[in-house]
VMD Tcl script that draws the C-alpha trace (Angstrom):
set ca {
  {159.70 -13.28 32.20}
  {159.39 -10.47 34.72}
  {156.61 -8.26 35.92}
  {158.28 -5.85 38.33}
  {156.71 -2.42 38.11}
  {158.99 0.16 36.52}
  {158.43 3.87 36.08}
  {158.77 5.39 32.60}
  {161.93 7.33 31.97}
  {161.41 11.04 31.47}
  {161.99 12.46 28.05}
  {163.16 15.90 29.17}
  {166.84 16.56 29.79}
  {168.35 19.82 31.02}
  {170.84 21.71 28.86}
  {173.48 21.18 31.55}
  {172.98 17.42 31.35}
  {173.43 17.50 27.57}
  {176.62 19.53 27.92}
  {177.97 17.05 30.45}
  {177.21 14.15 28.10}
  {179.04 15.82 25.23}
  {182.04 16.56 27.47}
  {182.15 12.95 28.63}
  {182.07 11.72 25.02}
  {184.97 14.02 24.17}
  {187.02 12.74 27.11}
  {186.28 9.16 26.07}
  {187.58 9.85 22.57}
  {190.78 11.40 23.93}
  {191.37 8.46 26.24}
  {190.59 5.77 23.67}
  {193.15 3.02 23.71}
  {194.56 3.95 27.16}
  {192.44 1.54 29.16}
  {194.43 -1.32 30.71}
  {193.70 -4.72 29.20}
  {191.72 -6.99 31.50}
  {190.41 -10.51 31.31}
  {187.75 -9.68 28.70}
  {187.01 -10.75 25.16}
  {186.84 -8.44 22.20}
  {183.65 -7.48 20.40}
  {182.49 -10.30 18.15}
  {182.03 -9.25 14.55}
  {179.07 -11.57 14.08}
  {176.36 -12.41 16.59}
  {174.01 -15.35 16.40}
  {171.07 -12.97 16.77}
  {170.47 -9.24 16.88}
  {171.27 -7.27 20.03}
  {170.14 -3.87 21.28}
  {172.95 -2.80 23.62}
  {175.92 -2.60 21.25}
  {175.96 1.20 20.92}
  {176.71 3.93 23.45}
  {174.60 7.03 24.19}
  {175.95 8.87 21.15}
  {175.12 6.01 18.77}
  {178.73 4.97 18.24}
  {179.71 1.31 18.01}
  {181.36 0.14 21.22}
  {184.67 -1.57 20.56}
  {186.27 -3.81 23.17}
  {189.85 -5.04 23.36}
  {191.48 -7.83 21.33}
  {190.52 -11.46 21.79}
  {192.80 -14.03 23.43}
  {192.71 -17.78 23.72}
  {192.22 -19.22 27.18}
  {195.90 -20.10 27.45}
  {196.94 -16.59 26.41}
  {194.60 -15.03 28.96}
  {196.05 -17.20 31.71}
  {199.62 -16.22 30.80}
  {198.90 -12.47 30.51}
  {199.70 -9.94 33.28}
  {201.59 -12.38 35.50}
  {203.12 -9.42 37.35}
  {199.63 -8.46 38.60}
  {199.26 -10.64 41.70}
  {195.59 -9.89 42.36}
  {194.61 -10.56 38.73}
  {196.67 -13.75 38.72}
  {194.94 -15.00 41.87}
  {191.54 -14.23 40.35}
  {192.42 -16.11 37.16}
  {193.72 -19.07 39.13}
  {190.46 -19.16 41.06}
  {188.39 -18.90 37.87}
  {190.49 -21.25 35.75}
  {191.88 -23.62 38.36}
  {189.85 -26.61 37.17}
  {190.25 -25.98 33.43}
  {192.01 -28.61 31.32}
  {193.96 -26.42 28.90}
  {194.71 -29.38 26.66}
  {190.99 -29.86 26.03}
  {190.09 -26.24 25.28}
  {192.75 -25.81 22.59}
  {193.32 -22.43 20.95}
  {189.70 -21.38 20.40}
  {188.95 -17.66 20.75}
  {185.18 -17.87 20.90}
  {183.40 -19.34 23.93}
  {180.52 -21.67 23.35}
  {177.50 -21.34 25.62}
  {174.64 -23.80 25.26}
  {171.41 -23.37 27.21}
  {170.49 -26.90 28.22}
  {167.19 -26.42 30.05}
  {164.66 -23.82 31.19}
  {162.27 -24.34 34.10}
  {159.57 -22.26 35.75}
  {159.38 -22.95 39.48}
  {156.36 -22.03 41.60}
  {155.90 -22.89 45.30}
  {153.69 -25.92 45.87}
  {153.63 -26.95 42.21}
  {155.67 -29.21 39.95}
  {158.26 -27.39 37.86}
  {157.21 -26.40 34.34}
  {159.89 -27.77 31.98}
  {160.12 -25.61 28.87}
  {161.35 -27.33 25.70}
  {163.93 -25.23 23.87}
  {163.14 -25.15 20.14}
  {166.05 -25.15 17.71}
  {164.31 -22.48 15.66}
  {163.96 -20.18 18.68}
  {160.19 -20.01 18.16}
  {158.04 -22.46 20.13}
  {154.95 -23.61 18.27}
  {151.85 -22.06 19.79}
  {151.46 -21.24 23.47}
  {154.71 -21.94 25.37}
  {153.29 -21.94 28.92}
  {150.53 -20.58 31.17}
  {150.86 -18.82 34.52}
  {148.20 -18.20 37.15}
  {147.49 -14.58 38.01}
  {148.93 -13.42 41.34}
  {151.23 -16.47 41.59}
  {154.84 -16.50 42.71}
  {157.38 -17.98 40.32}
  {161.06 -17.97 39.35}
  {162.99 -18.98 36.26}
  {165.84 -21.51 36.52}
  {168.16 -22.39 33.67}
  {171.07 -24.76 33.15}
  {173.86 -24.00 30.69}
  {177.19 -25.38 29.48}
  {180.33 -23.33 28.76}
  {183.02 -24.64 26.40}
  {186.21 -23.47 24.63}
  {186.87 -20.14 26.37}
  {185.75 -17.82 29.17}
  {182.36 -16.21 28.66}
  {182.45 -12.75 30.18}
  {179.37 -10.93 31.50}
  {176.75 -13.48 30.47}
  {173.33 -11.92 31.01}
  {169.65 -12.66 30.48}
  {167.25 -10.15 28.96}
  {163.50 -10.47 28.53}
  {160.91 -8.11 27.04}
  {157.16 -8.71 27.34}
  {154.32 -7.23 25.29}
  {150.61 -7.43 26.03}
  {148.59 -8.16 22.91}
  {147.85 -4.86 21.18}
  {149.82 -2.84 23.77}
  {153.41 -1.59 23.90}
  {156.02 -3.37 26.04}
  {154.72 -3.91 29.58}
  {157.92 -5.28 31.13}
  {161.65 -5.43 30.49}
  {164.05 -7.51 32.55}
  {167.85 -7.64 32.50}
  {169.83 -9.86 34.88}
  {173.58 -10.35 35.02}
  {174.47 -14.03 35.37}
  {178.26 -13.67 35.54}
  {181.61 -14.72 34.07}
  {182.29 -18.44 33.65}
  {185.20 -20.63 32.59}
  {184.71 -23.73 30.43}
  {184.12 -26.94 32.35}
  {182.54 -30.36 31.93}
  {179.88 -29.78 34.59}
  {176.90 -27.57 33.61}
  {176.18 -24.35 35.50}
  {172.77 -23.49 36.97}
  {171.25 -20.11 37.75}
  {167.91 -19.29 39.35}
  {166.47 -15.80 39.07}
  {164.83 -13.98 41.93}
  {161.20 -14.76 42.64}
  {158.51 -12.57 41.08}
  {154.72 -12.40 41.14}
  {152.46 -12.36 38.09}
  {150.00 -9.45 37.86}
  {146.37 -10.12 38.72}
  {142.97 -8.78 37.80}
  {140.77 -8.71 34.73}
  {143.13 -6.55 32.68}
  {146.16 -8.67 33.54}
  {144.66 -11.86 32.14}
  {145.15 -12.75 28.50}
  {147.87 -13.47 25.98}
  {151.37 -12.02 25.96}
  {154.28 -12.18 23.57}
  {157.90 -12.03 24.70}
  {161.52 -12.26 23.59}
  {164.25 -13.77 25.79}
  {167.96 -13.60 25.01}
  {171.24 -14.79 26.50}
  {174.12 -12.49 25.54}
  {177.63 -11.72 26.79}
  {179.81 -8.61 27.18}
  {180.61 -8.73 23.47}
  {176.87 -8.65 22.75}
  {177.21 -12.10 21.24}
  {173.83 -13.79 21.48}
  {173.79 -17.50 22.34}
  {170.05 -18.02 22.36}
  {167.02 -15.95 21.39}
  {163.50 -17.25 21.96}
  {160.38 -15.47 20.71}
  {157.29 -16.93 22.34}
  {153.75 -16.42 23.61}
  {152.25 -17.24 26.99}
  {149.01 -16.72 28.89}
  {148.10 -15.39 32.31}
  {144.85 -16.96 33.42}
  {142.61 -17.09 36.48}
  {143.95 -20.54 37.34}
  {146.76 -22.88 36.40}
  {146.44 -24.84 33.19}
  {145.20 -28.40 33.72}
  {147.90 -31.06 33.46}
}
mol new
graphics top color blue
foreach p $ca { graphics top sphere $p radius 0.5 }
foreach p [lrange $ca 0 end-1] q [lrange $ca 1 end] { graphics top cylinder $p $q radius 0.2 }
display resetview
């Protein structure tokens, strides 16, 4: 749910730029398998929903390193003092007996809220199907707002959790695309919260109307934990309670 203005990317690329891209791809192939192993999970073979960022510039499938359980990750690279300190800080409160030997993290989005100054928060129900029935919410043109969500992490570390959102105006191509990195999180009993930066809805006659959008929560493995396809309106005033 973002409406920051973005310029269109140019379609023309110089021959020198193309040559540089090919050279980089060749170097990447030569160096494959030489990257040091970090505290990351491997590419999941199956995602809950489709993703769009799982290929590089040349169209090849990106493959990450092997997966490890939480205990294995904690025990790895003990000779690396800085990495060990970082893991202790990240995993210090984890009960290893409760997480077991599970490779896959579990991330559950518990709640979504739209916050706007001077107004009560709009609580958005999360449908199990990922498709809210009818209009999901209404925003006033020219109003300031931010999105806040609460989520739970279980079983294993989720690395590079991020939020993506694409918006289409009815009958028009995509008018906005938002990507925000949320971070890396260890499993814990207490839910995490994250509030995105404040934005302003567009205003004017042509801004009003119906929009369709798709929001997703994915991690570094491009595993998708939630995808919601929905519609919303921008109107001259807030919707009556």
